N, C-alpha and C positions, 0 to 999 in steps of 0.2 A: 562274649560279653565286651569285647573290648569294642568290637564292629559296633555293636549294641549304643556304647557310650560316645562311638564316632560320629554314630549317624544320629544321636540323639543334638551332641554337640552341633553338626552341621547345622539339621531344626531349628537350632535357638540363635544358633550366627547371622540365619537369613531373615529373621523376622523378627521388628521391634515391635509389632500390634498383635496381629491374631497369627497361631502358631496355621502357617504354609503347609503343614500336614496333619494328618489323624494317625492315632496311634501305629508308627511302621510297624507294629509284628501283627497287627491285625489286616485278616485282604476284605477289599470293602473292593464291592464290583464293579467295571468299566465303567468310564463317566459318558453319557451317549459322545455321538461324534468320534467314538473314538479311532484312529485305525491303526493296523499293523500293517509295518512294513520292514525292509532291509537296509541297510544303510554301508557304502561301502566307501571304496576311491574313486569310482564309475556309478551310483546308485544312490538317492540325495533324495530328502523330504523336501519339498518345493514351496516356497512361505508367498504364495505372490504379491509381486508390490513390494513385499521386502528385502529378499534372499534366499537362504537354502542352509539344510543341515545335512551334512555326510561324514560319513569316517574317512581315516586317516591311517597311517603304522605314525609310530607303534600301534598304539591302542588309543586313538584321541578323538574327540569330535572336532570334525571341521565345519565351522559354520562363518557364514559372511554376507555382507552386506552387497545391494546390486551394483551399485557405485558411492564413494565414499559421499553422500550426502544419509547413507543407511548404516547404523552402528551394531555391532551386535553384542550380546552378554550372557552368559550362564550362569545360573546359581548351581551346585551340586547338594542337594537335600540330602544327599547319603543313603543309607538301605531299608528299602519297603517294601513288600508286598506287590503293590501296583499300582497303576498308573490311579486309579482312583484314590491313592492315600494322599496322592499332590490333592489341597483342597482351596489355598488362597495363595495369592500374587505374593511372597517377599520381600519385603522392603530391604532388604540391604542383601549382602552377601556376594556379589555382577563380579565376572570379571570387570576390569577395566573395555568398556565399551570401542569397539571398533569396529572399522570395516569387518577388520577378520580377528576370529579367534580361533585357536589352534592346541590351547594348552591342557585345556581341562580331559582328561582321562574319560574316557568312556568307561564304566563300567557296571558289566551285569550283579542288576536286583540295588541298582541308584534310580533312581527318582530329580529329576530334573526342569528346572524352567528355566525357556530361552528367550529374552527381549530382544525384542527389532526397535528401535528408535530411527527416528529422521522428523525433518521440519516440516515434512509435507503431510505425513499423514499422522493421527495417533501413534502413538504404542501399540506394537502387540510383541504376546506372550502366547508364547507355548507350552504348554506341559509334555514333559516324555519319560517312560521308562524304557528300560534298559533291559531286554526277557535273556537274553542271552547272546552271549560272542557267537558269531559264525567260527569256524575250523575249515581252515582250508586244508587239502588231501597231504597234504607235506605235515599239517601238525598245528602249523601257524594259524594264527586270528588275524583274517581275513575281510571282518567286520561285524557289525554287529544288528540281532532283528530286535526291534522297537516297537512301544505302543508311543501314539503319539495322540495332541487335540487342541487344534484351534480354530479359534481364536478365544484363550483364554483369560474367560470375562466374571469371577468369580462376585464379584462385588453388583450388589443391584443398585442403578441411577436414575432417581423419574426428577422430570421438572414439572411442573406447572401448567407452566406454557411456551412456548417452541419460539413462538417472539411476537416481540411489543411494539404496536404502531401509537406514535403521537401525536398532536397536531402541532404545530409551530407554534404553539405559547409554550412556555418552562411546565414540567409535570411530573410527577410522579405513578412510581406504577411497582407492586410485586409479584414477586415470585415464591412461590412456595417448595422446596429442596427437599424429594425422601432421597435415602437414602442407606443400607447399616455398613458405612462407612467409619470407620473410626471419627474423620472428620473431613471435610471438606474446602475448597475453595474456589476463589474467582478470580475474573480477573477484566479486566477492560482496557485499551490501549487508547482512547479518544478523550480527550479533554474536557469535552462535552455532556459527557455521561461521570457521574455520579454513582460507585454503589458503595450500599451497607451493610452489615451481614446484622443478621439480629436469632438467634437460633436456627430454626430447618426455615426461614425467612431472609428473600436477599430483596430490597428496596432497591433502587433504581430509580434517579431523577435528570433529567435533560432542561439542558438551560435555553433557555430560547432560542427558535434558529431565524436571525435577524438576516440572512442568507434568503435569495430566489433560487436554489435549487436546496431541493430534496436531498436530505442526511441520515447516511445509513452505519451502523458499525455492528459490534457483536460482544458475546458476554461468554467467557469460558466458565465453566463450573467443574472441577475435576475433584473426580473420588478416589483414590487410589486409584489404579488403572482407568476405572471408566473417566468418559467427557462430554458431555454437553455440551451444542452449541445454541447461543440466543441471539435472535438476530432482533439490532432494532430501527425503525423507520420512523423521520419525522419529517413531518412536511414541511415543504418550502417558508420562510416568510414572504409578508407583500410589503411593498413603498407606499407607506401614505401620501395623498397627491400634497403636494406641498404647494408654493406660494411666494409672491414677494413683500417683502427685498430679502435677496439672497447675498449670503458672503461667500468667500471662496471655500471651497469645502465644501459646502452644501449641497444634497443632494436636490438636482432639478427632476419634479415628475408633473409633467403637466401635459394633458390632451395625449395622453400616446408617447410622449416623450420623455425618454431619461438619460440623463446624462452626471454627470460628476462638475459644479460650479469651477472656473480655475479663472475667473478673469470676471470681474464688474464694475456699471458705470451708472451715473443717474441715483446715485447711493442703492444699487442694489436691483433695480427694477429692471436693469438690461445688463447684457452681459455674455459669455461664450461657456461654451455648458462642451468635456470631453467628454466619447463612449466608456462605457466600462469594460467594455471586451477590446481587446485587438486581435491581430493575426502578425503570419512572421510569409510575406512576398515577397516579388521585385516586383521592380518600380512601372516597368516593360521587358515586351520581351523584343524589344528591337531599337537602334542607336540610330535617330533623328530629331531633331532642334524640333520640337514642339511649340513654342511661343511661349511657357508657365512660365511665369515673370518671377520676382520672389519676394513680390507687395502681396499680391492678392488670393486666396488658395479657391476660391467661389470662381473667380475666371477662369484660372488653369481648368478647375472643375468641367467648366461650360468648352471650352478651350477643349479639352481629351475627348466630351462627349460628340462632337463633330466631325468627328474622325470615324473611316469607315473601321470596322469589327472591332470597336476600340473595346469594349470587353473582354476578347481575348488580348489583343498587342497590351492594355493596361491593366494586372490585376489590383494595384492599390489602389487605384480610383474607383475600379468595378468594385473591390469590397467595400468603403465609405458609401457608397451612391446605393448600396446594397441599402441600409439604415432607413432609407426615403422609401418604402411603404408604405398602403394603407393610409393615402391619404399625405403623409409625414411631408417635408423636405425640408430642405437646406443644411441636410448633411452634406458634409464632399474633406478632402485631406486638405490640413491647411499646407501654407505658404510656409518660406524657409524665417521671411520676416515674421508670421505670425505664429511662428515657434518660438519666439522668445517669448512670447503672453505666457505660451503653452508649460514652460520649465520656468517662466516667475510666476506663475498661479499654483505649480507640483510645489513648489520653494515656501511658500503660502505667503506670497510679496504681489505686489499691486505691477512694479517695471523689473525687468528683466535685468539678472547683476551683474551682467559679464560672463565669464570664465576663472571666475575665481578658482584656484586648485583644492581651494577647504570649503568649498558648495557644500559637498555628501556631509562632509561632518555636523556645518553651521545651519543649515535646516534639514537639518534628520529628525528632529522631532514630528513634522508637519510634514514629511513626505512620507514617512509613517502613515502618520494620521491619512493622509489620499490616499494610500496604498491600499491600509487598511478599510476605508469604505470602499473602496471601488473594488475590493475581494468581498466582503459583508455583503454585499448584494448580487452575486454571481459573475462581477466580473476579472479579470486582471490584475496583477498588481504591475505600476509601470514598468517594464524593463528596463534595466540600467545602466543601457546598451544604446544603438541607434535607428534611430526613428526618420522614418523614408519624412521629406516634403514633398509637398508638388512644383517645387523649382524647378527647373535645367537649369541647366549649365547648356549656355545659348552659344557659348563662343569659348579661346582657349583650346587647350588642347581636347586634340580629339572631341573635336564638338557635337555635338549631341549622340554625345559616349555615358552622360553624369548626368545623375541629379542633385540637391542639397541633401543632406540629414545633420539632424541633431544629436546631439551627445547628451543623455537625460543622464548622466553620468558625474561626469564635467562641465557638464552646461556649454561644450564647446560644437560649434556648429561646424561643415567639411563639406567645401566639394573637390573634388583629388585634382591631382597634379600630374594623374596618368603612371608618375616612375612611385609616389609613396605610399598611397593609398587607393587602393582597391576595392573600397565598403565603400565607394558613390558610384561604382559601374551603376547604371540601369538592370546589369543582369544579375549585379547582388541579392541578397533576401536582406532586407531589415526586415525590423519589426513597425507595425502602420495602425494606425487609432484615425479617426472620424471625432471632426469638430461642429460646433451649428452652436449660431446667435443664438439668445431667447429677449 
């Protein structure tokens, strides 16, 4: 009688919804997929991708995850007639999840549920029943004969759609969720996706995609131990054609030329644009005086392109020149003097503000908007560090080894003295952006 009460107490303690076992005193046939095995200190039940279950002295289970990311716990459901009596996943009553668990007794005639959990895979459950202890020739317990089955997934869960596709416009679609679990939950980590639950339906809304990149996300729906993943894909947006007059910070998109306006003249009918994307590379693979001046980036580009094998020797210039395709011309690496205009435009100004130490704070709002526009249309925010100019250091310390760069965090322009700053050594890696007049 006392053992029956103990079993009933354990059953109640391990469940807060559906009882995890049917009547423990009524024999139930073994479920499909049942395996009978002996476990001991040298024989174990392997749970692929998760861990293993074996026995250890004095008479306990030895449960282990395959590495530190895998945690294992166990719930003792008490006495019962067989493995078939375990019909549901217990919701509580487990030991503390750990990589190693060896504190629960391996008792003959008891049923158990073992839970393996990790961030890399959904949790996996094993239902297990101890048929009998294995006795050694000396009379001591040396293991156990058990029956087990996994994955143990009694909950049914289905969704009406495994994937959703949206155009670049704002839109909403619905998913029907069917499950025999008491309830189900949902989650999505991306802010451009909004979810709303209504009974057995999940409404999925997406914001308009203004970027030039297709974007993807996923929804996780969970009912008890079951998980469903629904993929979301939204088409890339398009940039409408633009026309004069322009202002600093505007998108420029005319005749296949795409950029962000950072300088204007003649009432916005002319000016300069910067590339949406940037890269990181060396100025050159060699140290040589090139004759590239501080004032004229386009002339500097033409000087470099006259040199043998310039495409391999001058990567920063080559990257900028690669924008000149399909009949498009005029893209180049700006000179250090022209970098003043680019920095000014980045701050929302028409003239270079100098090297004020508080510039990042004073002009933060416009800089954030400038960066947001670059990212929105598939580009990269301006990195708050060093950007190469096309201007060579034609004299001074270690002649031909250094080039000028612009710091977009502080506004400073640098050329190394070769002792205190090696960031402008031509073989050093800095950021690169192309510019073009319109």
